[in-house]
mmCIF entry with sequence, helices, sheets and N, C-alpha, C, O atoms, coordinates in Angstrom:
data_MODEL
# 
_entry.id   MODEL 
# 
_entity.id                         1 
_entity.type                       polymer 
_entity.pdbx_number_of_molecules   1 
# 
_entity_poly.entity_id                      1 
_entity_poly.type                           'polypeptide(L)' 
_entity_poly.nstd_linkage                   no 
_entity_poly.nstd_monomer                   no 
_entity_poly.pdbx_seq_one_letter_code       MSVYDTLRHFADSHALVVMLAIFVTLCAWPFRPGATPHNRAAAHSIFKDENDGE 
_entity_poly.pdbx_seq_one_letter_code_can   MSVYDTLRHFADSHALVVMLAIFVTLCAWPFRPGATPHNRAAAHSIFKDENDGE 
_entity_poly.pdbx_strand_id                 A 
# 
loop_
_entity_poly_seq.entity_id 
_entity_poly_seq.num 
_entity_poly_seq.mon_id 
_entity_poly_seq.hetero 
1 1  MET n 
1 2  SER n 
1 3  VAL n 
1 4  TYR n 
1 5  ASP n 
1 6  THR n 
1 7  LEU n 
1 8  ARG n 
1 9  HIS n 
1 10 PHE n 
1 11 ALA n 
1 12 ASP n 
1 13 SER n 
1 14 HIS n 
1 15 ALA n 
1 16 LEU n 
1 17 VAL n 
1 18 VAL n 
1 19 MET n 
1 20 LEU n 
1 21 ALA n 
1 22 ILE n 
1 23 PHE n 
1 24 VAL n 
1 25 THR n 
1 26 LEU n 
1 27 CYS n 
1 28 ALA n 
1 29 TRP n 
1 30 PRO n 
1 31 PHE n 
1 32 ARG n 
1 33 PRO n 
1 34 GLY n 
1 35 ALA n 
1 36 THR n 
1 37 PRO n 
1 38 HIS n 
1 39 ASN n 
1 40 ARG n 
1 41 ALA n 
1 42 ALA n 
1 43 ALA n 
1 44 HIS n 
1 45 SER n 
1 46 ILE n 
1 47 PHE n 
1 48 LYS n 
1 49 ASP n 
1 50 GLU n 
1 51 ASN n 
1 52 ASP n 
1 53 GLY n 
1 54 GLU n 
# 
_struct_asym.id          A 
_struct_asym.entity_id   1 
# 
loop_
_struct_conf.conf_type_id 
_struct_conf.id 
_struct_conf.pdbx_PDB_helix_id 
_struct_conf.beg_label_comp_id 
_struct_conf.beg_label_asym_id 
_struct_conf.beg_label_seq_id 
_struct_conf.pdbx_beg_PDB_ins_code 
_struct_conf.end_label_comp_id 
_struct_conf.end_label_asym_id 
_struct_conf.end_label_seq_id 
_struct_conf.pdbx_end_PDB_ins_code 
_struct_conf.beg_auth_comp_id 
_struct_conf.beg_auth_asym_id 
_struct_conf.beg_auth_seq_id 
_struct_conf.end_auth_comp_id 
_struct_conf.end_auth_asym_id 
_struct_conf.end_auth_seq_id 
_struct_conf.pdbx_PDB_helix_class 
_struct_conf.details 
_struct_conf.pdbx_PDB_helix_length 
HELX_P HELX_P1 AA1 VAL A 3  ? PHE A 10 ? VAL A 3  PHE A 10 1 ? 8  
HELX_P HELX_P2 AA2 ALA A 11 ? ALA A 15 ? ALA A 11 ALA A 15 3 ? 5  
HELX_P HELX_P3 AA3 LEU A 16 ? ALA A 28 ? LEU A 16 ALA A 28 1 ? 13 
HELX_P HELX_P4 AA4 TRP A 29 ? PHE A 31 ? TRP A 29 PHE A 31 5 ? 3  
HELX_P HELX_P5 AA5 PRO A 33 ? ALA A 35 ? PRO A 33 ALA A 35 5 ? 3  
HELX_P HELX_P6 AA6 THR A 36 ? HIS A 44 ? THR A 36 HIS A 44 1 ? 9  
HELX_P HELX_P7 AA7 SER A 45 ? PHE A 47 ? SER A 45 PHE A 47 5 ? 3  
# 
_struct_conf_type.id          HELX_P 
_struct_conf_type.criteria    ? 
_struct_conf_type.reference   ? 
# 
loop_
_atom_site.group_PDB 
_atom_site.id 
_atom_site.type_symbol 
_atom_site.label_atom_id 
_atom_site.label_alt_id 
_atom_site.label_comp_id 
_atom_site.label_asym_id 
_atom_site.label_entity_id 
_atom_site.label_seq_id 
_atom_site.pdbx_PDB_ins_code 
_atom_site.Cartn_x 
_atom_site.Cartn_y 
_atom_site.Cartn_z 
_atom_site.occupancy 
_atom_site.B_iso_or_equiv 
_atom_site.pdbx_formal_charge 
_atom_site.auth_seq_id 
_atom_site.auth_comp_id 
_atom_site.auth_asym_id 
_atom_site.auth_atom_id 
_atom_site.pdbx_PDB_model_num 
ATOM 1   N N  . MET A 1 1  ? 20.498  -25.069 20.055  1.00 0.00 ? 1  MET A N  1 
ATOM 2   C CA . MET A 1 1  ? 19.928  -24.012 19.531  1.00 0.00 ? 1  MET A CA 1 
ATOM 3   C C  . MET A 1 1  ? 18.373  -24.079 19.778  1.00 0.00 ? 1  MET A C  1 
ATOM 4   O O  . MET A 1 1  ? 17.773  -25.124 19.528  1.00 0.00 ? 1  MET A O  1 
ATOM 5   N N  . SER A 1 2  ? 17.758  -23.042 20.237  1.00 0.00 ? 2  SER A N  1 
ATOM 6   C CA . SER A 1 2  ? 16.397  -23.140 20.739  1.00 0.00 ? 2  SER A CA 1 
ATOM 7   C C  . SER A 1 2  ? 15.452  -22.967 19.490  1.00 0.00 ? 2  SER A C  1 
ATOM 8   O O  . SER A 1 2  ? 15.885  -22.584 18.404  1.00 0.00 ? 2  SER A O  1 
ATOM 9   N N  . VAL A 1 3  ? 14.185  -23.265 19.713  1.00 0.00 ? 3  VAL A N  1 
ATOM 10  C CA . VAL A 1 3  ? 13.134  -23.128 18.693  1.00 0.00 ? 3  VAL A CA 1 
ATOM 11  C C  . VAL A 1 3  ? 13.050  -21.496 18.390  1.00 0.00 ? 3  VAL A C  1 
ATOM 12  O O  . VAL A 1 3  ? 12.881  -21.082 17.242  1.00 0.00 ? 3  VAL A O  1 
ATOM 13  N N  . TYR A 1 4  ? 13.160  -20.761 19.338  1.00 0.00 ? 4  TYR A N  1 
ATOM 14  C CA . TYR A 1 4  ? 13.046  -19.249 19.166  1.00 0.00 ? 4  TYR A CA 1 
ATOM 15  C C  . TYR A 1 4  ? 14.216  -18.741 18.087  1.00 0.00 ? 4  TYR A C  1 
ATOM 16  O O  . TYR A 1 4  ? 13.978  -17.975 17.154  1.00 0.00 ? 4  TYR A O  1 
ATOM 17  N N  . ASP A 1 5  ? 15.494  -19.299 18.384  1.00 0.00 ? 5  ASP A N  1 
ATOM 18  C CA . ASP A 1 5  ? 16.587  -18.917 17.471  1.00 0.00 ? 5  ASP A CA 1 
ATOM 19  C C  . ASP A 1 5  ? 16.279  -19.411 16.145  1.00 0.00 ? 5  ASP A C  1 
ATOM 20  O O  . ASP A 1 5  ? 16.473  -18.670 15.180  1.00 0.00 ? 5  ASP A O  1 
ATOM 21  N N  . THR A 1 6  ? 15.847  -20.516 16.000  1.00 0.00 ? 6  THR A N  1 
ATOM 22  C CA . THR A 1 6  ? 15.672  -21.238 14.627  1.00 0.00 ? 6  THR A CA 1 
ATOM 23  C C  . THR A 1 6  ? 14.449  -20.468 13.951  1.00 0.00 ? 6  THR A C  1 
ATOM 24  O O  . THR A 1 6  ? 14.547  -20.253 12.743  1.00 0.00 ? 6  THR A O  1 
ATOM 25  N N  . LEU A 1 7  ? 13.504  -20.110 14.505  1.00 0.00 ? 7  LEU A N  1 
ATOM 26  C CA . LEU A 1 7  ? 12.461  -19.296 13.936  1.00 0.00 ? 7  LEU A CA 1 
ATOM 27  C C  . LEU A 1 7  ? 12.896  -17.973 13.565  1.00 0.00 ? 7  LEU A C  1 
ATOM 28  O O  . LEU A 1 7  ? 12.484  -17.500 12.505  1.00 0.00 ? 7  LEU A O  1 
ATOM 29  N N  . ARG A 1 8  ? 13.746  -17.258 14.368  1.00 0.00 ? 8  ARG A N  1 
ATOM 30  C CA . ARG A 1 8  ? 14.186  -16.085 14.272  1.00 0.00 ? 8  ARG A CA 1 
ATOM 31  C C  . ARG A 1 8  ? 15.170  -16.024 13.111  1.00 0.00 ? 8  ARG A C  1 
ATOM 32  O O  . ARG A 1 8  ? 15.165  -15.062 12.343  1.00 0.00 ? 8  ARG A O  1 
ATOM 33  N N  . HIS A 1 9  ? 15.976  -17.000 12.984  1.00 0.00 ? 9  HIS A N  1 
ATOM 34  C CA . HIS A 1 9  ? 16.959  -17.042 11.748  1.00 0.00 ? 9  HIS A CA 1 
ATOM 35  C C  . HIS A 1 9  ? 16.035  -17.313 10.525  1.00 0.00 ? 9  HIS A C  1 
ATOM 36  O O  . HIS A 1 9  ? 16.315  -16.696 9.497   1.00 0.00 ? 9  HIS A O  1 
ATOM 37  N N  . PHE A 1 10 ? 15.093  -18.057 10.508  1.00 0.00 ? 10 PHE A N  1 
ATOM 38  C CA . PHE A 1 10 ? 14.234  -18.356 9.298   1.00 0.00 ? 10 PHE A CA 1 
ATOM 39  C C  . PHE A 1 10 ? 13.589  -16.934 8.969   1.00 0.00 ? 10 PHE A C  1 
ATOM 40  O O  . PHE A 1 10 ? 13.631  -16.503 7.817   1.00 0.00 ? 10 PHE A O  1 
ATOM 41  N N  . ALA A 1 11 ? 13.028  -16.259 9.939   1.00 0.00 ? 11 ALA A N  1 
ATOM 42  C CA . ALA A 1 11 ? 12.311  -14.985 9.713   1.00 0.00 ? 11 ALA A CA 1 
ATOM 43  C C  . ALA A 1 11 ? 13.246  -13.862 9.158   1.00 0.00 ? 11 ALA A C  1 
ATOM 44  O O  . ALA A 1 11 ? 12.833  -13.052 8.328   1.00 0.00 ? 11 ALA A O  1 
ATOM 45  N N  . ASP A 1 12 ? 14.504  -13.845 9.642   1.00 0.00 ? 12 ASP A N  1 
ATOM 46  C CA . ASP A 1 12 ? 15.423  -12.965 9.156   1.00 0.00 ? 12 ASP A CA 1 
ATOM 47  C C  . ASP A 1 12 ? 16.004  -13.063 7.844   1.00 0.00 ? 12 ASP A C  1 
ATOM 48  O O  . ASP A 1 12 ? 16.455  -12.079 7.257   1.00 0.00 ? 12 ASP A O  1 
ATOM 49  N N  . SER A 1 13 ? 16.003  -14.383 7.305   1.00 0.00 ? 13 SER A N  1 
ATOM 50  C CA . SER A 1 13 ? 16.572  -14.715 6.040   1.00 0.00 ? 13 SER A CA 1 
ATOM 51  C C  . SER A 1 13 ? 15.573  -15.025 5.016   1.00 0.00 ? 13 SER A C  1 
ATOM 52  O O  . SER A 1 13 ? 15.352  -14.229 4.103   1.00 0.00 ? 13 SER A O  1 
ATOM 53  N N  . HIS A 1 14 ? 14.910  -16.230 5.130   1.00 0.00 ? 14 HIS A N  1 
ATOM 54  C CA . HIS A 1 14 ? 13.940  -16.738 4.141   1.00 0.00 ? 14 HIS A CA 1 
ATOM 55  C C  . HIS A 1 14 ? 12.693  -15.934 4.096   1.00 0.00 ? 14 HIS A C  1 
ATOM 56  O O  . HIS A 1 14 ? 12.204  -15.579 3.024   1.00 0.00 ? 14 HIS A O  1 
ATOM 57  N N  . ALA A 1 15 ? 12.171  -15.643 5.252   1.00 0.00 ? 15 ALA A N  1 
ATOM 58  C CA . ALA A 1 15 ? 10.838  -14.938 5.125   1.00 0.00 ? 15 ALA A CA 1 
ATOM 59  C C  . ALA A 1 15 ? 11.005  -13.641 4.616   1.00 0.00 ? 15 ALA A C  1 
ATOM 60  O O  . ALA A 1 15 ? 10.118  -13.200 3.884   1.00 0.00 ? 15 ALA A O  1 
ATOM 61  N N  . LEU A 1 16 ? 12.044  -12.914 4.890   1.00 0.00 ? 16 LEU A N  1 
ATOM 62  C CA . LEU A 1 16 ? 12.331  -11.561 4.239   1.00 0.00 ? 16 LEU A CA 1 
ATOM 63  C C  . LEU A 1 16 ? 12.375  -11.614 2.779   1.00 0.00 ? 16 LEU A C  1 
ATOM 64  O O  . LEU A 1 16 ? 11.849  -10.722 2.113   1.00 0.00 ? 16 LEU A O  1 
ATOM 65  N N  . VAL A 1 17 ? 13.006  -12.665 2.212   1.00 0.00 ? 17 VAL A N  1 
ATOM 66  C CA . VAL A 1 17 ? 13.167  -12.731 0.766   1.00 0.00 ? 17 VAL A CA 1 
ATOM 67  C C  . VAL A 1 17 ? 11.792  -13.019 0.154   1.00 0.00 ? 17 VAL A C  1 
ATOM 68  O O  . VAL A 1 17 ? 11.469  -12.443 -0.886  1.00 0.00 ? 17 VAL A O  1 
ATOM 69  N N  . VAL A 1 18 ? 10.924  -13.935 0.789   1.00 0.00 ? 18 VAL A N  1 
ATOM 70  C CA . VAL A 1 18 ? 9.634   -14.203 0.365   1.00 0.00 ? 18 VAL A CA 1 
ATOM 71  C C  . VAL A 1 18 ? 8.714   -12.937 0.370   1.00 0.00 ? 18 VAL A C  1 
ATOM 72  O O  . VAL A 1 18 ? 7.960   -12.657 -0.562  1.00 0.00 ? 18 VAL A O  1 
ATOM 73  N N  . MET A 1 19 ? 8.855   -12.192 1.528   1.00 0.00 ? 19 MET A N  1 
ATOM 74  C CA . MET A 1 19 ? 7.978   -11.008 1.504   1.00 0.00 ? 19 MET A CA 1 
ATOM 75  C C  . MET A 1 19 ? 8.420   -9.956  0.451   1.00 0.00 ? 19 MET A C  1 
ATOM 76  O O  . MET A 1 19 ? 7.555   -9.297  -0.126  1.00 0.00 ? 19 MET A O  1 
ATOM 77  N N  . LEU A 1 20 ? 9.620   -9.792  0.206   1.00 0.00 ? 20 LEU A N  1 
ATOM 78  C CA . LEU A 1 20 ? 10.145  -8.967  -0.847  1.00 0.00 ? 20 LEU A CA 1 
ATOM 79  C C  . LEU A 1 20 ? 9.719   -9.418  -2.230  1.00 0.00 ? 20 LEU A C  1 
ATOM 80  O O  . LEU A 1 20 ? 9.452   -8.596  -3.107  1.00 0.00 ? 20 LEU A O  1 
ATOM 81  N N  . ALA A 1 21 ? 9.658   -10.687 -2.416  1.00 0.00 ? 21 ALA A N  1 
ATOM 82  C CA . ALA A 1 21 ? 9.256   -11.202 -3.799  1.00 0.00 ? 21 ALA A CA 1 
ATOM 83  C C  . ALA A 1 21 ? 7.785   -11.019 -3.880  1.00 0.00 ? 21 ALA A C  1 
ATOM 84  O O  . ALA A 1 21 ? 7.284   -10.692 -4.956  1.00 0.00 ? 21 ALA A O  1 
ATOM 85  N N  . ILE A 1 22 ? 7.077   -11.200 -2.856  1.00 0.00 ? 22 ILE A N  1 
ATOM 86  C CA . ILE A 1 22 ? 5.481   -10.869 -3.015  1.00 0.00 ? 22 ILE A CA 1 
ATOM 87  C C  . ILE A 1 22 ? 5.362   -9.280  -3.179  1.00 0.00 ? 22 ILE A C  1 
ATOM 88  O O  . ILE A 1 22 ? 4.549   -8.852  -3.999  1.00 0.00 ? 22 ILE A O  1 
ATOM 89  N N  . PHE A 1 23 ? 6.022   -8.525  -2.544  1.00 0.00 ? 23 PHE A N  1 
ATOM 90  C CA . PHE A 1 23 ? 5.924   -7.047  -2.674  1.00 0.00 ? 23 PHE A CA 1 
ATOM 91  C C  . PHE A 1 23 ? 6.304   -6.636  -4.104  1.00 0.00 ? 23 PHE A C  1 
ATOM 92  O O  . PHE A 1 23 ? 5.577   -5.803  -4.645  1.00 0.00 ? 23 PHE A O  1 
ATOM 93  N N  . VAL A 1 24 ? 7.239   -7.066  -4.705  1.00 0.00 ? 24 VAL A N  1 
ATOM 94  C CA . VAL A 1 24 ? 7.737   -6.796  -6.028  1.00 0.00 ? 24 VAL A CA 1 
ATOM 95  C C  . VAL A 1 24 ? 6.730   -7.186  -7.052  1.00 0.00 ? 24 VAL A C  1 
ATOM 96  O O  . VAL A 1 24 ? 6.450   -6.449  -7.997  1.00 0.00 ? 24 VAL A O  1 
ATOM 97  N N  . THR A 1 25 ? 6.124   -8.489  -6.832  1.00 0.00 ? 25 THR A N  1 
ATOM 98  C CA . THR A 1 25 ? 5.167   -9.108  -7.780  1.00 0.00 ? 25 THR A CA 1 
ATOM 99  C C  . THR A 1 25 ? 3.925   -8.251  -7.660  1.00 0.00 ? 25 THR A C  1 
ATOM 100 O O  . THR A 1 25 ? 3.343   -7.919  -8.692  1.00 0.00 ? 25 THR A O  1 
ATOM 101 N N  . LEU A 1 26 ? 3.491   -7.880  -6.515  1.00 0.00 ? 26 LEU A N  1 
ATOM 102 C CA . LEU A 1 26 ? 2.277   -7.052  -6.375  1.00 0.00 ? 26 LEU A CA 1 
ATOM 103 C C  . LEU A 1 26 ? 2.427   -5.622  -7.056  1.00 0.00 ? 26 LEU A C  1 
ATOM 104 O O  . LEU A 1 26 ? 1.501   -5.073  -7.653  1.00 0.00 ? 26 LEU A O  1 
ATOM 105 N N  . CYS A 1 27 ? 3.607   -5.122  -6.910  1.00 0.00 ? 27 CYS A N  1 
ATOM 106 C CA . CYS A 1 27 ? 3.818   -3.703  -7.429  1.00 0.00 ? 27 CYS A CA 1 
ATOM 107 C C  . CYS A 1 27 ? 3.923   -3.827  -9.037  1.00 0.00 ? 27 CYS A C  1 
ATOM 108 O O  . CYS A 1 27 ? 3.599   -2.876  -9.748  1.00 0.00 ? 27 CYS A O  1 
ATOM 109 N N  . ALA A 1 28 ? 4.369   -4.988  -9.549  1.00 0.00 ? 28 ALA A N  1 
ATOM 110 C CA . ALA A 1 28 ? 4.561   -5.009  -11.018 1.00 0.00 ? 28 ALA A CA 1 
ATOM 111 C C  . ALA A 1 28 ? 3.240   -5.605  -11.689 1.00 0.00 ? 28 ALA A C  1 
ATOM 112 O O  . ALA A 1 28 ? 3.077   -5.476  -12.903 1.00 0.00 ? 28 ALA A O  1 
ATOM 113 N N  . TRP A 1 29 ? 2.361   -6.215  -10.945 1.00 0.00 ? 29 TRP A N  1 
ATOM 114 C CA . TRP A 1 29 ? 1.190   -6.783  -11.438 1.00 0.00 ? 29 TRP A CA 1 
ATOM 115 C C  . TRP A 1 29 ? 0.330   -5.830  -12.387 1.00 0.00 ? 29 TRP A C  1 
ATOM 116 O O  . TRP A 1 29 ? -0.111  -6.274  -13.447 1.00 0.00 ? 29 TRP A O  1 
ATOM 117 N N  . PRO A 1 30 ? 0.110   -4.581  -12.011 1.00 0.00 ? 30 PRO A N  1 
ATOM 118 C CA . PRO A 1 30 ? -0.743  -3.784  -12.920 1.00 0.00 ? 30 PRO A CA 1 
ATOM 119 C C  . PRO A 1 30 ? -0.021  -3.476  -14.285 1.00 0.00 ? 30 PRO A C  1 
ATOM 120 O O  . PRO A 1 30 ? -0.659  -3.120  -15.275 1.00 0.00 ? 30 PRO A O  1 
ATOM 121 N N  . PHE A 1 31 ? 1.348   -3.631  -14.282 1.00 0.00 ? 31 PHE A N  1 
ATOM 122 C CA . PHE A 1 31 ? 2.022   -3.171  -15.464 1.00 0.00 ? 31 PHE A CA 1 
ATOM 123 C C  . PHE A 1 31 ? 2.265   -4.340  -16.370 1.00 0.00 ? 31 PHE A C  1 
ATOM 124 O O  . PHE A 1 31 ? 3.073   -4.185  -17.285 1.00 0.00 ? 31 PHE A O  1 
ATOM 125 N N  . ARG A 1 32 ? 1.612   -5.581  -16.211 1.00 0.00 ? 32 ARG A N  1 
ATOM 126 C CA . ARG A 1 32 ? 1.806   -6.615  -17.093 1.00 0.00 ? 32 ARG A CA 1 
ATOM 127 C C  . ARG A 1 32 ? 1.105   -6.295  -18.433 1.00 0.00 ? 32 ARG A C  1 
ATOM 128 O O  . ARG A 1 32 ? 0.226   -5.434  -18.484 1.00 0.00 ? 32 ARG A O  1 
ATOM 129 N N  . PRO A 1 33 ? 1.520   -7.028  -19.565 1.00 0.00 ? 33 PRO A N  1 
ATOM 130 C CA . PRO A 1 33 ? 0.944   -6.582  -20.777 1.00 0.00 ? 33 PRO A CA 1 
ATOM 131 C C  . PRO A 1 33 ? -0.498  -6.812  -20.885 1.00 0.00 ? 33 PRO A C  1 
ATOM 132 O O  . PRO A 1 33 ? -1.197  -5.979  -21.462 1.00 0.00 ? 33 PRO A O  1 
ATOM 133 N N  . GLY A 1 34 ? -1.017  -7.910  -20.359 1.00 0.00 ? 34 GLY A N  1 
ATOM 134 C CA . GLY A 1 34 ? -2.503  -8.107  -20.429 1.00 0.00 ? 34 GLY A CA 1 
ATOM 135 C C  . GLY A 1 34 ? -3.448  -7.508  -19.560 1.00 0.00 ? 34 GLY A C  1 
ATOM 136 O O  . GLY A 1 34 ? -4.627  -7.861  -19.528 1.00 0.00 ? 34 GLY A O  1 
ATOM 137 N N  . ALA A 1 35 ? -2.880  -6.452  -18.726 1.00 0.00 ? 35 ALA A N  1 
ATOM 138 C CA . ALA A 1 35 ? -3.613  -5.746  -17.779 1.00 0.00 ? 35 ALA A CA 1 
ATOM 139 C C  . ALA A 1 35 ? -4.202  -4.560  -18.277 1.00 0.00 ? 35 ALA A C  1 
ATOM 140 O O  . ALA A 1 35 ? -5.047  -3.978  -17.597 1.00 0.00 ? 35 ALA A O  1 
ATOM 141 N N  . THR A 1 36 ? -3.825  -4.098  -19.482 1.00 0.00 ? 36 THR A N  1 
ATOM 142 C CA . THR A 1 36 ? -4.227  -2.805  -20.062 1.00 0.00 ? 36 THR A CA 1 
ATOM 143 C C  . THR A 1 36 ? -5.806  -2.750  -20.036 1.00 0.00 ? 36 THR A C  1 
ATOM 144 O O  . THR A 1 36 ? -6.341  -1.782  -19.496 1.00 0.00 ? 36 THR A O  1 
ATOM 145 N N  . PRO A 1 37 ? -6.523  -3.689  -20.562 1.00 0.00 ? 37 PRO A N  1 
ATOM 146 C CA . PRO A 1 37 ? -8.035  -3.445  -20.566 1.00 0.00 ? 37 PRO A CA 1 
ATOM 147 C C  . PRO A 1 37 ? -8.574  -3.378  -19.127 1.00 0.00 ? 37 PRO A C  1 
ATOM 148 O O  . PRO A 1 37 ? -9.495  -2.603  -18.866 1.00 0.00 ? 37 PRO A O  1 
ATOM 149 N N  . HIS A 1 38 ? -8.065  -4.114  -18.251 1.00 0.00 ? 38 HIS A N  1 
ATOM 150 C CA . HIS A 1 38 ? -8.551  -4.095  -16.835 1.00 0.00 ? 38 HIS A CA 1 
ATOM 151 C C  . HIS A 1 38 ? -8.303  -2.711  -16.223 1.00 0.00 ? 38 HIS A C  1 
ATOM 152 O O  . HIS A 1 38 ? -9.155  -2.112  -15.567 1.00 0.00 ? 38 HIS A O  1 
ATOM 153 N N  . ASN A 1 39 ? -7.105  -2.260  -16.479 1.00 0.00 ? 39 ASN A N  1 
ATOM 154 C CA . ASN A 1 39 ? -6.639  -0.926  -15.961 1.00 0.00 ? 39 ASN A CA 1 
ATOM 155 C C  . ASN A 1 39 ? -7.562  0.317   -16.534 1.00 0.00 ? 39 ASN A C  1 
ATOM 156 O O  . ASN A 1 39 ? -7.890  1.315   -15.892 1.00 0.00 ? 39 ASN A O  1 
ATOM 157 N N  . ARG A 1 40 ? -7.861  0.046   -17.744 1.00 0.00 ? 40 ARG A N  1 
ATOM 158 C CA . ARG A 1 40 ? -8.678  1.179   -18.380 1.00 0.00 ? 40 ARG A CA 1 
ATOM 159 C C  . ARG A 1 40 ? -10.089 1.109   -17.763 1.00 0.00 ? 40 ARG A C  1 
ATOM 160 O O  . ARG A 1 40 ? -10.685 2.125   -17.406 1.00 0.00 ? 40 ARG A O  1 
ATOM 161 N N  . ALA A 1 41 ? -10.633 -0.221  -17.643 1.00 0.00 ? 41 ALA A N  1 
ATOM 162 C CA . ALA A 1 41 ? -11.934 -0.219  -17.262 1.00 0.00 ? 41 ALA A CA 1 
ATOM 163 C C  . ALA A 1 41 ? -12.075 0.275   -15.753 1.00 0.00 ? 41 ALA A C  1 
ATOM 164 O O  . ALA A 1 41 ? -13.072 0.883   -15.363 1.00 0.00 ? 41 ALA A O  1 
ATOM 165 N N  . ALA A 1 42 ? -10.975 -0.044  -14.927 1.00 0.00 ? 42 ALA A N  1 
ATOM 166 C CA . ALA A 1 42 ? -10.994 0.468   -13.508 1.00 0.00 ? 42 ALA A CA 1 
ATOM 167 C C  . ALA A 1 42 ? -10.898 2.035   -13.416 1.00 0.00 ? 42 ALA A C  1 
ATOM 168 O O  . ALA A 1 42 ? -11.475 2.668   -12.533 1.00 0.00 ? 42 ALA A O  1 
ATOM 169 N N  . ALA A 1 43 ? -10.139 2.601   -14.378 1.00 0.00 ? 43 ALA A N  1 
ATOM 170 C CA . ALA A 1 43 ? -9.866  3.964   -14.439 1.00 0.00 ? 43 ALA A CA 1 
ATOM 171 C C  . ALA A 1 43 ? -11.225 4.692   -14.797 1.00 0.00 ? 43 ALA A C  1 
ATOM 172 O O  . ALA A 1 43 ? -11.509 5.730   -14.198 1.00 0.00 ? 43 ALA A O  1 
ATOM 173 N N  . HIS A 1 44 ? -12.017 4.206   -15.698 1.00 0.00 ? 44 HIS A N  1 
ATOM 174 C CA . HIS A 1 44 ? -13.200 4.782   -16.106 1.00 0.00 ? 44 HIS A CA 1 
ATOM 175 C C  . HIS A 1 44 ? -14.494 4.340   -15.371 1.00 0.00 ? 44 HIS A C  1 
ATOM 176 O O  . HIS A 1 44 ? -15.580 4.856   -15.639 1.00 0.00 ? 44 HIS A O  1 
ATOM 177 N N  . SER A 1 45 ? -14.343 3.356   -14.421 1.00 0.00 ? 45 SER A N  1 
ATOM 178 C CA . SER A 1 45 ? -15.500 2.958   -13.665 1.00 0.00 ? 45 SER A CA 1 
ATOM 179 C C  . SER A 1 45 ? -16.016 4.004   -12.805 1.00 0.00 ? 45 SER A C  1 
ATOM 180 O O  . SER A 1 45 ? -17.204 3.891   -12.506 1.00 0.00 ? 45 SER A O  1 
ATOM 181 N N  . ILE A 1 46 ? -15.359 5.036   -12.323 1.00 0.00 ? 46 ILE A N  1 
ATOM 182 C CA . ILE A 1 46 ? -15.880 6.026   -11.592 1.00 0.00 ? 46 ILE A CA 1 
ATOM 183 C C  . ILE A 1 46 ? -16.795 6.953   -12.254 1.00 0.00 ? 46 ILE A C  1 
ATOM 184 O O  . ILE A 1 46 ? -17.543 7.699   -11.622 1.00 0.00 ? 46 ILE A O  1 
ATOM 185 N N  . PHE A 1 47 ? -16.728 6.899   -13.637 1.00 0.00 ? 47 PHE A N  1 
ATOM 186 C CA . PHE A 1 47 ? -17.502 7.788   -14.443 1.00 0.00 ? 47 PHE A CA 1 
ATOM 187 C C  . PHE A 1 47 ? -18.866 7.167   -14.932 1.00 0.00 ? 47 PHE A C  1 
ATOM 188 O O  . PHE A 1 47 ? -19.715 7.859   -15.493 1.00 0.00 ? 47 PHE A O  1 
ATOM 189 N N  . LYS A 1 48 ? -19.037 5.720   -14.668 1.00 0.00 ? 48 LYS A N  1 
ATOM 190 C CA . LYS A 1 48 ? -20.131 5.172   -14.954 1.00 0.00 ? 48 LYS A CA 1 
ATOM 191 C C  . LYS A 1 48 ? -21.160 5.415   -13.933 1.00 0.00 ? 48 LYS A C  1 
ATOM 192 O O  . LYS A 1 48 ? -20.877 5.490   -12.738 1.00 0.00 ? 48 LYS A O  1 
ATOM 193 N N  . ASP A 1 49 ? -22.445 5.547   -14.432 1.00 0.00 ? 49 ASP A N  1 
ATOM 194 C CA . ASP A 1 49 ? -23.631 5.882   -13.582 1.00 0.00 ? 49 ASP A CA 1 
ATOM 195 C C  . ASP A 1 49 ? -24.744 5.146   -13.858 1.00 0.00 ? 49 ASP A C  1 
ATOM 196 O O  . ASP A 1 49 ? -24.840 4.683   -14.995 1.00 0.00 ? 49 ASP A O  1 
ATOM 197 N N  . GLU A 1 50 ? -25.608 4.937   -13.062 1.00 0.00 ? 50 GLU A N  1 
ATOM 198 C CA . GLU A 1 50 ? -26.866 4.190   -13.324 1.00 0.00 ? 50 GLU A CA 1 
ATOM 199 C C  . GLU A 1 50 ? -27.805 4.790   -14.402 1.00 0.00 ? 50 GLU A C  1 
ATOM 200 O O  . GLU A 1 50 ? -28.701 4.125   -14.922 1.00 0.00 ? 50 GLU A O  1 
ATOM 201 N N  . ASN A 1 51 ? -27.554 6.062   -14.701 1.00 0.00 ? 51 ASN A N  1 
ATOM 202 C CA . ASN A 1 51 ? -28.464 6.877   -15.487 1.00 0.00 ? 51 ASN A CA 1 
ATOM 203 C C  . ASN A 1 51 ? -27.724 7.228   -16.767 1.00 0.00 ? 51 ASN A C  1 
ATOM 204 O O  . ASN A 1 51 ? -28.030 8.263   -17.358 1.00 0.00 ? 51 ASN A O  1 
ATOM 205 N N  . ASP A 1 52 ? -26.716 6.386   -17.257 1.00 0.00 ? 52 ASP A N  1 
ATOM 206 C CA . ASP A 1 52 ? -25.985 6.707   -18.401 1.00 0.00 ? 52 ASP A CA 1 
ATOM 207 C C  . ASP A 1 52 ? -26.997 6.720   -19.662 1.00 0.00 ? 52 ASP A C  1 
ATOM 208 O O  . ASP A 1 52 ? -27.847 5.845   -19.831 1.00 0.00 ? 52 ASP A O  1 
ATOM 209 N N  . GLY A 1 53 ? -26.810 7.764   -20.482 1.00 0.00 ? 53 GLY A N  1 
ATOM 210 C CA . GLY A 1 53 ? -27.508 7.810   -21.640 1.00 0.00 ? 53 GLY A CA 1 
ATOM 211 C C  . GLY A 1 53 ? -29.037 8.535   -21.501 1.00 0.00 ? 53 GLY A C  1 
ATOM 212 O O  . GLY A 1 53 ? -29.801 8.666   -22.458 1.00 0.00 ? 53 GLY A O  1 
ATOM 213 N N  . GLU A 1 54 ? -29.256 8.872   -20.451 1.00 0.00 ? 54 GLU A N  1 
ATOM 214 C CA . GLU A 1 54 ? -30.589 9.500   -20.130 1.00 0.00 ? 54 GLU A CA 1 
ATOM 215 C C  . GLU A 1 54 ? -30.447 11.055  -20.090 1.00 0.00 ? 54 GLU A C  1 
ATOM 216 O O  . GLU A 1 54 ? -31.426 11.759  -19.843 1.00 0.00 ? 54 GLU A O  1 
# 
């Protein structure tokens, strides 16, 4: 078995699982319970201005 075949097998099986786990984690990250204040701050940050209150 060549190095290419070994790396190809690893990429087709283990690397795919790792990439899927990373993708699912990043998609679920904003929905974790402690993220609500950060999400609200990010949502309202576009309305903040240097001249607030003037």
